[in-house]
C-alpha positions as CSV (number, residue, x, y, z in Angstrom):
1,Q,0.1,-0.1,0.1
2,V,1.0,3.5,-0.8
3,Q,-0.6,6.6,0.8
4,L,0.4,10.3,0.1
5,V,-0.6,13.2,2.3
6,E,0.2,16.7,1.2
7,S,0.7,19.9,3.4
8,G,1.8,23.6,3.2
9,G,-0.8,25.0,0.7
10,G,-2.4,28.5,1.5
11,L,-2.8,31.8,0.3
12,V,0.3,34.1,-0.5
13,Q,1.3,37.2,-2.1
14,A,2.6,37.4,-5.7
15,G,6.4,37.3,-5.3
16,G,6.1,35.2,-2.1
17,S,7.0,31.6,-1.2
18,L,5.5,28.3,0.1
19,R,6.9,25.0,0.8
20,L,4.7,22.1,0.0
21,S,5.3,18.7,1.8
22,C,4.2,15.1,0.7
23,A,4.3,12.5,3.4
24,I,4.7,8.9,2.0
25,S,3.6,5.8,3.8
26,I,4.7,2.9,1.9
27,R,4.4,-1.0,2.4
28,S,5.3,-3.8,0.2
29,F,6.6,-1.6,-2.6
30,S,9.7,0.6,-3.4
31,L,9.5,4.1,-4.6
32,S,10.7,4.9,-8.1
33,V,9.5,8.4,-8.8
34,V,7.6,11.1,-6.8
35,A,6.2,14.0,-8.8
36,W,4.2,17.1,-7.9
37,F,1.4,18.0,-10.2
38,R,-1.1,20.8,-10.4
39,Q,-4.3,21.8,-11.7
40,A,-5.7,25.2,-12.3
41,P,-9.5,25.9,-12.7
42,G,-10.5,25.2,-16.3
43,K,-7.1,23.7,-17.3
44,E,-5.6,20.3,-17.6
45,R,-3.5,18.8,-14.9
46,E,0.3,19.3,-15.5
47,I,3.4,17.9,-14.0
48,V,5.4,20.4,-12.1
49,A,8.5,18.7,-10.9
50,A,9.7,15.0,-10.3
51,I,12.4,13.5,-8.4
52,W,13.8,9.9,-8.8
53,W,14.1,8.4,-5.5
54,S,17.2,6.5,-5.7
55,A,19.4,8.7,-7.8
56,G,17.9,11.7,-6.8
57,N,17.8,13.2,-10.3
58,T,15.1,16.0,-10.8
59,Y,12.7,17.2,-13.8
60,Y,11.0,20.6,-13.8
61,A,8.4,22.0,-16.1
62,D,9.7,25.1,-17.9
63,S,7.1,27.0,-16.3
64,V,8.8,26.6,-12.8
65,Q,12.5,26.1,-13.7
66,G,14.5,28.3,-11.4
67,R,11.8,29.0,-9.1
68,F,10.7,25.7,-7.8
69,T,12.9,23.1,-5.9
70,I,11.9,19.5,-5.4
71,A,14.0,17.5,-2.6
72,R,13.4,14.5,-0.7
73,D,14.1,13.2,2.6
74,N,14.6,9.4,2.2
75,A,14.5,8.7,6.0
76,K,11.3,10.4,6.5
77,N,9.8,9.4,3.2
78,T,9.0,12.9,2.5
79,V,9.2,15.0,-0.6
80,F,9.3,18.8,-0.6
81,L,8.3,21.4,-3.2
82,Q,9.8,24.7,-2.4
83,M,8.0,27.4,-4.4
84,N,9.7,30.9,-4.7
85,S,8.6,34.0,-6.8
86,L,5.0,32.8,-7.0
87,N,2.7,34.5,-9.5
88,S,-1.0,34.2,-10.0
89,E,-0.4,31.5,-12.8
90,D,0.8,29.1,-9.9
91,T,-2.7,29.1,-8.5
92,A,-3.8,25.6,-8.4
93,V,-4.3,22.3,-6.4
94,Y,-1.2,21.0,-6.1
95,S,-0.9,17.0,-5.8
96,C,2.0,14.8,-5.3
97,A,1.8,11.3,-6.9
98,A,4.2,8.3,-6.8
99,R,5.3,5.6,-9.2
100,V,6.6,2.5,-7.6
101,I,9.3,0.4,-9.1
102,G,7.7,-2.0,-11.5
103,G,5.0,0.4,-12.1
104,S,4.5,2.3,-15.4
105,S,2.5,5.3,-14.1
106,Y,1.7,7.4,-11.2
107,D,-0.6,5.1,-9.6
108,Y,-0.6,6.6,-6.0
109,W,-2.0,10.1,-5.3
110,G,-2.5,12.4,-2.6
111,Q,-5.7,14.3,-1.8
112,G,-4.3,17.7,-3.1
113,T,-3.6,21.1,-1.5
114,Q,-4.7,24.6,-2.6
115,V,-2.3,27.2,-3.6
116,T,-3.7,30.5,-4.1
117,V,-1.4,33.5,-5.3
118,S,-3.1,36.9,-5.0
119,S,-1.7,39.6,-7.1
């Protein structure tokens, strides 16, 4: 079983920062990749950042490159998303998702956390 719980969302002014956390509970599987997705009203869900659990390699969408940082704490099975220089286009529900070793897609999702950036 894999369970993900996000925290850290909220309301922030444009130019501000937020740090999201994704606490992962996992049994009988090993993590391969953990990613943050977001979905704004009326828009499709998009991947924001991803981190490969073993090697620590990262991926960022062009829209957040240089502003967001994804990191992991292996001992605590937690993934963080540090978001800086936020703007109104970053307003969305942010969800973390996990792919396990042997899996081919992000099969496990958290409930999501709202991030609202006021201009």
